[in-house]
PDB file of N, CA, C and O in Angstrom:
ATOM      1  N   MET A   1    -103.606-123.074 148.479  1.00  0.00           N
ATOM      2  CA  MET A   1    -104.865-123.792 148.547  1.00  0.00           C
ATOM      3  C   MET A   1    -105.431-123.618 149.954  1.00  0.00           C
ATOM      4  O   MET A   1    -104.693-123.639 150.939  1.00  0.00           O
ATOM      5  N   THR A   2    -106.712-123.450 150.034  1.00  0.00           N
ATOM      6  CA  THR A   2    -107.353-123.247 151.333  1.00  0.00           C
ATOM      7  C   THR A   2    -107.448-124.561 152.102  1.00  0.00           C
ATOM      8  O   THR A   2    -107.040-125.612 151.607  1.00  0.00           O
ATOM      9  N   ASP A   3    -107.971-124.492 153.276  1.00  0.00           N
ATOM     10  CA  ASP A   3    -108.066-125.636 154.176  1.00  0.00           C
ATOM     11  C   ASP A   3    -109.160-126.601 153.714  1.00  0.00           C
ATOM     12  O   ASP A   3    -110.292-126.535 154.191  1.00  0.00           O
ATOM     13  N   ILE A   4    -108.820-127.486 152.793  1.00  0.00           N
ATOM     14  CA  ILE A   4    -109.799-128.405 152.217  1.00  0.00           C
ATOM     15  C   ILE A   4    -110.322-129.382 153.262  1.00  0.00           C
ATOM     16  O   ILE A   4    -111.529-129.604 153.353  1.00  0.00           O
ATOM     17  N   ARG A   5    -109.435-129.958 154.040  1.00  0.00           N
ATOM     18  CA  ARG A   5    -109.873-130.917 155.060  1.00  0.00           C
ATOM     19  C   ARG A   5    -110.808-130.248 156.061  1.00  0.00           C
ATOM     20  O   ARG A   5    -111.777-130.861 156.510  1.00  0.00           O
ATOM     21  N   GLY A   6    -110.530-129.008 156.409  1.00  0.00           N
ATOM     22  CA  GLY A   6    -111.393-128.267 157.324  1.00  0.00           C
ATOM     23  C   GLY A   6    -112.767-128.027 156.732  1.00  0.00           C
ATOM     24  O   GLY A   6    -113.778-128.132 157.426  1.00  0.00           O
ATOM     25  N   ARG A   7    -112.803-127.707 155.448  1.00  0.00           N
ATOM     26  CA  ARG A   7    -114.087-127.490 154.768  1.00  0.00           C
ATOM     27  C   ARG A   7    -114.909-128.772 154.712  1.00  0.00           C
ATOM     28  O   ARG A   7    -116.118-128.757 154.943  1.00  0.00           O
ATOM     29  N   VAL A   8    -114.243-129.875 154.405  1.00  0.00           N
ATOM     30  CA  VAL A   8    -114.941-131.164 154.359  1.00  0.00           C
ATOM     31  C   VAL A   8    -115.464-131.520 155.747  1.00  0.00           C
ATOM     32  O   VAL A   8    -116.603-131.965 155.885  1.00  0.00           O
ATOM     33  N   ALA A   9    -114.637-131.326 156.777  1.00  0.00           N
ATOM     34  CA  ALA A   9    -115.058-131.615 158.156  1.00  0.00           C
ATOM     35  C   ALA A   9    -116.254-130.759 158.546  1.00  0.00           C
ATOM     36  O   ALA A   9    -117.182-131.249 159.189  1.00  0.00           O
ATOM     37  N   ASP A  10    -116.242-129.483 158.163  1.00  0.00           N
ATOM     38  CA  ASP A  10    -117.372-128.593 158.459  1.00  0.00           C
ATOM     39  C   ASP A  10    -118.644-129.072 157.761  1.00  0.00           C
ATOM     40  O   ASP A  10    -119.721-129.081 158.358  1.00  0.00           O
ATOM     41  N   ALA A  11    -118.514-129.468 156.496  1.00  0.00           N
ATOM     42  CA  ALA A  11    -119.679-129.945 155.746  1.00  0.00           C
ATOM     43  C   ALA A  11    -120.238-131.226 156.366  1.00  0.00           C
ATOM     44  O   ALA A  11    -121.453-131.380 156.492  1.00  0.00           O
ATOM     45  N   ILE A  12    -119.354-132.137 156.748  1.00  0.00           N
ATOM     46  CA  ILE A  12    -119.801-133.383 157.382  1.00  0.00           C
ATOM     47  C   ILE A  12    -120.485-133.091 158.703  1.00  0.00           C
ATOM     48  O   ILE A  12    -121.500-133.707 159.029  1.00  0.00           O
ATOM     49  N   GLU A  13    -119.939-132.154 159.468  1.00  0.00           N
ATOM     50  CA  GLU A  13    -120.551-131.779 160.748  1.00  0.00           C
ATOM     51  C   GLU A  13    -121.982-131.276 160.548  1.00  0.00           C
ATOM     52  O   GLU A  13    -122.878-131.626 161.316  1.00  0.00           O
ATOM     53  N   VAL A  14    -122.194-130.461 159.525  1.00  0.00           N
ATOM     54  CA  VAL A  14    -123.537-129.946 159.235  1.00  0.00           C
ATOM     55  C   VAL A  14    -124.468-131.088 158.824  1.00  0.00           C
ATOM     56  O   VAL A  14    -125.605-131.159 159.289  1.00  0.00           O
ATOM     57  N   LEU A  15    -123.988-131.978 157.955  1.00  0.00           N
ATOM     58  CA  LEU A  15    -124.820-133.097 157.507  1.00  0.00           C
ATOM     59  C   LEU A  15    -125.198-134.021 158.657  1.00  0.00           C
ATOM     60  O   LEU A  15    -126.320-134.526 158.700  1.00  0.00           O
ATOM     61  N   VAL A  16    -124.271-134.249 159.593  1.00  0.00           N
ATOM     62  CA  VAL A  16    -124.575-135.065 160.775  1.00  0.00           C
ATOM     63  C   VAL A  16    -125.586-134.341 161.650  1.00  0.00           C
ATOM     64  O   VAL A  16    -126.563-134.941 162.100  1.00  0.00           O
ATOM     65  N   HIS A  17    -125.358-133.059 161.892  1.00  0.00           N
ATOM     66  CA  HIS A  17    -126.250-132.270 162.744  1.00  0.00           C
ATOM     67  C   HIS A  17    -127.676-132.252 162.204  1.00  0.00           C
ATOM     68  O   HIS A  17    -128.636-132.332 162.971  1.00  0.00           O
ATOM     69  N   GLU A  18    -127.812-132.146 160.886  1.00  0.00           N
ATOM     70  CA  GLU A  18    -129.135-132.074 160.261  1.00  0.00           C
ATOM     71  C   GLU A  18    -129.775-133.445 160.055  1.00  0.00           C
ATOM     72  O   GLU A  18    -130.930-133.532 159.639  1.00  0.00           O
ATOM     73  N   GLY A  19    -129.031-134.520 160.345  1.00  0.00           N
ATOM     74  CA  GLY A  19    -129.592-135.860 160.257  1.00  0.00           C
ATOM     75  C   GLY A  19    -129.497-136.533 158.902  1.00  0.00           C
ATOM     76  O   GLY A  19    -130.090-137.592 158.699  1.00  0.00           O
ATOM     77  N   TYR A  20    -128.758-135.937 157.961  1.00  0.00           N
ATOM     78  CA  TYR A  20    -128.620-136.544 156.643  1.00  0.00           C
ATOM     79  C   TYR A  20    -127.686-137.744 156.658  1.00  0.00           C
ATOM     80  O   TYR A  20    -127.894-138.699 155.910  1.00  0.00           O
ATOM     81  N   ILE A  21    -126.654-137.705 157.507  1.00  0.00           N
ATOM     82  CA  ILE A  21    -125.730-138.822 157.671  1.00  0.00           C
ATOM     83  C   ILE A  21    -125.479-139.021 159.159  1.00  0.00           C
ATOM     84  O   ILE A  21    -125.777-138.147 159.974  1.00  0.00           O
ATOM     85  N   GLU A  22    -124.926-140.187 159.504  1.00  0.00           N
ATOM     86  CA  GLU A  22    -124.577-140.466 160.892  1.00  0.00           C
ATOM     87  C   GLU A  22    -123.276-141.255 160.916  1.00  0.00           C
ATOM     88  O   GLU A  22    -122.872-141.835 159.908  1.00  0.00           O
ATOM     89  N   ASP A  23    -122.625-141.274 162.069  1.00  0.00           N
ATOM     90  CA  ASP A  23    -121.397-142.042 162.215  1.00  0.00           C
ATOM     91  C   ASP A  23    -121.714-143.524 162.097  1.00  0.00           C
ATOM     92  O   ASP A  23    -122.700-144.009 162.651  1.00  0.00           O
ATOM     93  N   GLY A  24    -120.863-144.233 161.367  1.00  0.00           N
ATOM     94  CA  GLY A  24    -121.003-145.676 161.216  1.00  0.00           C
ATOM     95  C   GLY A  24    -119.697-146.357 161.575  1.00  0.00           C
ATOM     96  O   GLY A  24    -118.740-145.696 161.978  1.00  0.00           O
ATOM     97  N   GLU A  25    -119.649-147.659 161.433  1.00  0.00           N
ATOM     98  CA  GLU A  25    -118.444-148.415 161.769  1.00  0.00           C
ATOM     99  C   GLU A  25    -117.256-148.037 160.892  1.00  0.00           C
ATOM    100  O   GLU A  25    -116.126-147.965 161.376  1.00  0.00           O
ATOM    101  N   ASN A  26    -117.501-147.799 159.616  1.00  0.00           N
ATOM    102  CA  ASN A  26    -116.419-147.502 158.668  1.00  0.00           C
ATOM    103  C   ASN A  26    -116.549-146.105 158.079  1.00  0.00           C
ATOM    104  O   ASN A  26    -116.342-145.918 156.880  1.00  0.00           O
ATOM    105  N   GLY A  27    -116.884-145.137 158.896  1.00  0.00           N
ATOM    106  CA  GLY A  27    -117.065-143.773 158.411  1.00  0.00           C
ATOM    107  C   GLY A  27    -118.475-143.297 158.671  1.00  0.00           C
ATOM    108  O   GLY A  27    -119.008-143.474 159.766  1.00  0.00           O
ATOM    109  N   HIS A  28    -119.079-142.693 157.663  1.00  0.00           N
ATOM    110  CA  HIS A  28    -120.439-142.179 157.805  1.00  0.00           C
ATOM    111  C   HIS A  28    -121.385-142.992 156.939  1.00  0.00           C
ATOM    112  O   HIS A  28    -120.977-143.624 155.965  1.00  0.00           O
ATOM    113  N   ARG A  29    -122.655-142.963 157.314  1.00  0.00           N
ATOM    114  CA  ARG A  29    -123.670-143.695 156.561  1.00  0.00           C
ATOM    115  C   ARG A  29    -124.965-142.900 156.558  1.00  0.00           C
ATOM    116  O   ARG A  29    -125.161-141.996 157.372  1.00  0.00           O
ATOM    117  N   PHE A  30    -125.847-143.252 155.628  1.00  0.00           N
ATOM    118  CA  PHE A  30    -127.158-142.628 155.564  1.00  0.00           C
ATOM    119  C   PHE A  30    -128.099-143.349 156.522  1.00  0.00           C
ATOM    120  O   PHE A  30    -128.237-144.568 156.425  1.00  0.00           O
ATOM    121  N   PRO A  31    -128.754-142.638 157.448  1.00  0.00           N
ATOM    122  CA  PRO A  31    -129.714-143.288 158.332  1.00  0.00           C
ATOM    123  C   PRO A  31    -131.023-143.612 157.608  1.00  0.00           C
ATOM    124  O   PRO A  31    -131.794-144.459 158.058  1.00  0.00           O
ATOM    125  N   SER A  32    -131.264-142.938 156.499  1.00  0.00           N
ATOM    126  CA  SER A  32    -132.498-143.110 155.734  1.00  0.00           C
ATOM    127  C   SER A  32    -132.219-143.895 154.454  1.00  0.00           C
ATOM    128  O   SER A  32    -131.319-143.544 153.691  1.00  0.00           O
ATOM    129  N   ARG A  33    -132.978-144.938 154.224  1.00  0.00           N
ATOM    130  CA  ARG A  33    -132.838-145.724 152.991  1.00  0.00           C
ATOM    131  C   ARG A  33    -133.163-144.850 151.772  1.00  0.00           C
ATOM    132  O   ARG A  33    -132.577-145.028 150.704  1.00  0.00           O
ATOM    133  N   LEU A  34    -134.094-143.912 151.935  1.00  0.00           N
ATOM    134  CA  LEU A  34    -134.447-143.007 150.846  1.00  0.00           C
ATOM    135  C   LEU A  34    -133.239-142.171 150.420  1.00  0.00           C
ATOM    136  O   LEU A  34    -132.965-142.048 149.226  1.00  0.00           O
ATOM    137  N   LEU A  35    -132.516-141.598 151.381  1.00  0.00           N
ATOM    138  CA  LEU A  35    -131.321-140.812 151.059  1.00  0.00           C
ATOM    139  C   LEU A  35    -130.235-141.685 150.440  1.00  0.00           C
ATOM    140  O   LEU A  35    -129.562-141.269 149.497  1.00  0.00           O
ATOM    141  N   GLN A  36    -130.067-142.882 150.965  1.00  0.00           N
ATOM    142  CA  GLN A  36    -129.069-143.805 150.424  1.00  0.00           C
ATOM    143  C   GLN A  36    -129.393-144.142 148.969  1.00  0.00           C
ATOM    144  O   GLN A  36    -128.505-144.132 148.116  1.00  0.00           O
ATOM    145  N   ASP A  37    -130.653-144.438 148.686  1.00  0.00           N
ATOM    146  CA  ASP A  37    -131.066-144.756 147.318  1.00  0.00           C
ATOM    147  C   ASP A  37    -130.898-143.558 146.389  1.00  0.00           C
ATOM    148  O   ASP A  37    -130.455-143.718 145.252  1.00  0.00           O
ATOM    149  N   TRP A  38    -131.247-142.359 146.859  1.00  0.00           N
ATOM    150  CA  TRP A  38    -131.094-141.160 146.039  1.00  0.00           C
ATOM    151  C   TRP A  38    -129.625-140.936 145.694  1.00  0.00           C
ATOM    152  O   TRP A  38    -129.289-140.685 144.537  1.00  0.00           O
ATOM    153  N   PHE A  39    -128.741-141.026 146.705  1.00  0.00           N
ATOM    154  CA  PHE A  39    -127.315-140.804 146.477  1.00  0.00           C
ATOM    155  C   PHE A  39    -126.761-141.835 145.495  1.00  0.00           C
ATOM    156  O   PHE A  39    -126.009-141.490 144.583  1.00  0.00           O
ATOM    157  N   ALA A  40    -127.134-143.094 145.685  1.00  0.00           N
ATOM    158  CA  ALA A  40    -126.652-144.155 144.801  1.00  0.00           C
ATOM    159  C   ALA A  40    -127.100-143.915 143.361  1.00  0.00           C
ATOM    160  O   ALA A  40    -126.320-144.118 142.431  1.00  0.00           O
ATOM    161  N   ALA A  41    -128.346-143.484 143.168  1.00  0.00           N
ATOM    162  CA  ALA A  41    -128.850-143.218 141.820  1.00  0.00           C
ATOM    163  C   ALA A  41    -128.202-141.977 141.220  1.00  0.00           C
ATOM    164  O   ALA A  41    -127.859-141.963 140.037  1.00  0.00           O
ATOM    165  N   ARG A  42    -128.036-140.948 142.021  1.00  0.00           N
ATOM    166  CA  ARG A  42    -127.497-139.670 141.528  1.00  0.00           C
ATOM    167  C   ARG A  42    -126.032-139.771 141.132  1.00  0.00           C
ATOM    168  O   ARG A  42    -125.624-139.187 140.128  1.00  0.00           O
ATOM    169  N   PHE A  43    -125.236-140.502 141.904  1.00  0.00           N
ATOM    170  CA  PHE A  43    -123.791-140.539 141.688  1.00  0.00           C
ATOM    171  C   PHE A  43    -123.296-141.916 141.241  1.00  0.00           C
ATOM    172  O   PHE A  43    -122.104-142.208 141.344  1.00  0.00           O
ATOM    173  N   ARG A  44    -124.174-142.737 140.761  1.00  0.00           N
ATOM    174  CA  ARG A  44    -123.854-144.121 140.387  1.00  0.00           C
ATOM    175  C   ARG A  44    -122.649-144.239 139.462  1.00  0.00           C
ATOM    176  O   ARG A  44    -121.772-145.073 139.690  1.00  0.00           O
ATOM    177  N   ASP A  45    -122.599-143.420 138.430  1.00  0.00           N
ATOM    178  CA  ASP A  45    -121.571-143.586 137.402  1.00  0.00           C
ATOM    179  C   ASP A  45    -120.329-142.731 137.581  1.00  0.00           C
ATOM    180  O   ASP A  45    -119.358-142.899 136.842  1.00  0.00           O
ATOM    181  N   HIS A  46    -120.334-141.815 138.545  1.00  0.00           N
ATOM    182  CA  HIS A  46    -119.191-140.912 138.615  1.00  0.00           C
ATOM    183  C   HIS A  46    -118.746-140.535 140.025  1.00  0.00           C
ATOM    184  O   HIS A  46    -117.947-139.611 140.178  1.00  0.00           O
ATOM    185  N   HIS A  47    -119.235-141.218 141.057  1.00  0.00           N
ATOM    186  CA  HIS A  47    -118.794-140.908 142.423  1.00  0.00           C
ATOM    187  C   HIS A  47    -117.413-141.501 142.677  1.00  0.00           C
ATOM    188  O   HIS A  47    -117.176-142.683 142.428  1.00  0.00           O
ATOM    189  N   VAL A  48    -116.500-140.658 143.179  1.00  0.00           N
ATOM    190  CA  VAL A  48    -115.169-141.105 143.574  1.00  0.00           C
ATOM    191  C   VAL A  48    -114.981-140.713 145.033  1.00  0.00           C
ATOM    192  O   VAL A  48    -115.033-139.526 145.355  1.00  0.00           O
ATOM    193  N   PRO A  49    -114.764-141.682 145.928  1.00  0.00           N
ATOM    194  CA  PRO A  49    -114.560-141.348 147.341  1.00  0.00           C
ATOM    195  C   PRO A  49    -113.390-140.381 147.517  1.00  0.00           C
ATOM    196  O   PRO A  49    -112.440-140.393 146.734  1.00  0.00           O
ATOM    197  N   LEU A  50    -113.470-139.551 148.545  1.00  0.00           N
ATOM    198  CA  LEU A  50    -112.424-138.555 148.779  1.00  0.00           C
ATOM    199  C   LEU A  50    -111.037-139.167 148.847  1.00  0.00           C
ATOM    200  O   LEU A  50    -110.087-138.620 148.287  1.00  0.00           O
ATOM    201  N   GLU A  51    -110.912-140.304 149.533  1.00  0.00           N
ATOM    202  CA  GLU A  51    -109.585-140.891 149.693  1.00  0.00           C
ATOM    203  C   GLU A  51    -109.019-141.424 148.381  1.00  0.00           C
ATOM    204  O   GLU A  51    -107.822-141.700 148.298  1.00  0.00           O
ATOM    205  N   SER A  52    -109.854-141.572 147.357  1.00  0.00           N
ATOM    206  CA  SER A  52    -109.406-142.070 146.059  1.00  0.00           C
ATOM    207  C   SER A  52    -109.121-140.957 145.056  1.00  0.00           C
ATOM    208  O   SER A  52    -108.619-141.221 143.963  1.00  0.00           O
ATOM    209  N   ARG A  53    -109.435-139.725 145.416  1.00  0.00           N
ATOM    210  CA  ARG A  53    -109.255-138.612 144.480  1.00  0.00           C
ATOM    211  C   ARG A  53    -107.803-138.168 144.429  1.00  0.00           C
ATOM    212  O   ARG A  53    -107.089-138.219 145.431  1.00  0.00           O
ATOM    213  N   CYS A  54    -107.380-137.737 143.263  1.00  0.00           N
ATOM    214  CA  CYS A  54    -106.025-137.212 143.093  1.00  0.00           C
ATOM    215  C   CYS A  54    -105.990-135.773 143.570  1.00  0.00           C
ATOM    216  O   CYS A  54    -106.969-135.039 143.439  1.00  0.00           O
ATOM    217  N   SER A  55    -104.876-135.383 144.115  1.00  0.00           N
ATOM    218  CA  SER A  55    -104.699-134.013 144.578  1.00  0.00           C
ATOM    219  C   SER A  55    -104.049-133.185 143.483  1.00  0.00           C
ATOM    220  O   SER A  55    -103.237-133.693 142.709  1.00  0.00           O
ATOM    221  N   ASP A  56    -104.406-131.915 143.420  1.00  0.00           N
ATOM    222  CA  ASP A  56    -103.782-131.000 142.470  1.00  0.00           C
ATOM    223  C   ASP A  56    -102.504-130.398 143.030  1.00  0.00           C
ATOM    224  O   ASP A  56    -101.852-129.592 142.367  1.00  0.00           O
ATOM    225  N   LEU A  57    -102.145-130.783 144.241  1.00  0.00           N
ATOM    226  CA  LEU A  57    -100.960-130.225 144.873  1.00  0.00           C
ATOM    227  C   LEU A  57     -99.707-130.883 144.319  1.00  0.00           C
ATOM    228  O   LEU A  57     -99.732-132.061 143.961  1.00  0.00           O
ATOM    229  N   PRO A  58     -98.604-130.132 144.245  1.00  0.00           N
ATOM    230  CA  PRO A  58     -97.338-130.720 143.805  1.00  0.00           C
ATOM    231  C   PRO A  58     -96.889-131.819 144.769  1.00  0.00           C
ATOM    232  O   PRO A  58     -97.282-131.828 145.936  1.00  0.00           O
ATOM    233  N   ALA A  59     -96.078-132.729 144.282  1.00  0.00           N
ATOM    234  CA  ALA A  59     -95.575-133.824 145.115  1.00  0.00           C
ATOM    235  C   ALA A  59     -94.862-133.274 146.340  1.00  0.00           C
ATOM    236  O   ALA A  59     -94.076-132.333 146.242  1.00  0.00           O
ATOM    237  N   GLY A  60     -95.138-133.859 147.478  1.00  0.00           N
ATOM    238  CA  GLY A  60     -94.485-133.449 148.717  1.00  0.00           C
ATOM    239  C   GLY A  60     -95.179-132.320 149.450  1.00  0.00           C
ATOM    240  O   GLY A  60     -94.766-131.970 150.555  1.00  0.00           O
ATOM    241  N   VAL A  61     -96.228-131.735 148.870  1.00  0.00           N
ATOM    242  CA  VAL A  61     -96.944-130.631 149.504  1.00  0.00           C
ATOM    243  C   VAL A  61     -98.276-131.164 150.019  1.00  0.00           C
ATOM    244  O   VAL A  61     -99.017-131.820 149.287  1.00  0.00           O
ATOM    245  N   GLU A  62     -98.572-130.879 151.275  1.00  0.00           N
ATOM    246  CA  GLU A  62     -99.827-131.323 151.871  1.00  0.00           C
ATOM    247  C   GLU A  62    -100.752-130.137 152.075  1.00  0.00           C
ATOM    248  O   GLU A  62    -100.300-129.034 152.385  1.00  0.00           O
ATOM    249  N   ASP A  63    -102.070-130.368 151.897  1.00  0.00           N
ATOM    250  CA  ASP A  63    -103.023-129.310 152.238  1.00  0.00           C
ATOM    251  C   ASP A  63    -103.268-129.369 153.734  1.00  0.00           C
ATOM    252  O   ASP A  63    -103.258-130.444 154.332  1.00  0.00           O
ATOM    253  N   ARG A  64    -103.484-128.227 154.325  1.00  0.00           N
ATOM    254  CA  ARG A  64    -103.672-128.168 155.782  1.00  0.00           C
ATOM    255  C   ARG A  64    -104.977-127.549 156.128  1.00  0.00           C
ATOM    256  O   ARG A  64    -105.305-127.417 157.307  1.00  0.00           O
TER     257      ARG A  64
END
C-alpha cells in the first residue's frame, strides 16, 4: 500500500494553501460558511471521518 498518510497530508496542505480549509482548535475547519454548508449537504448521509474508517491492512501492519 502506498503512503496514504502522506497523500492525505499533501491534500490537506493544498486545501489550506488555497484557502478552502484552515487550522482550527480540533483539526481543520472551513473558513467560509458557504463551503461548510456545501460539505454538510453533500456528505450528510455518508461522511465517515478518517480516524473512524477501517483499514484494509492486515492486523499488526501499519501504513507508512
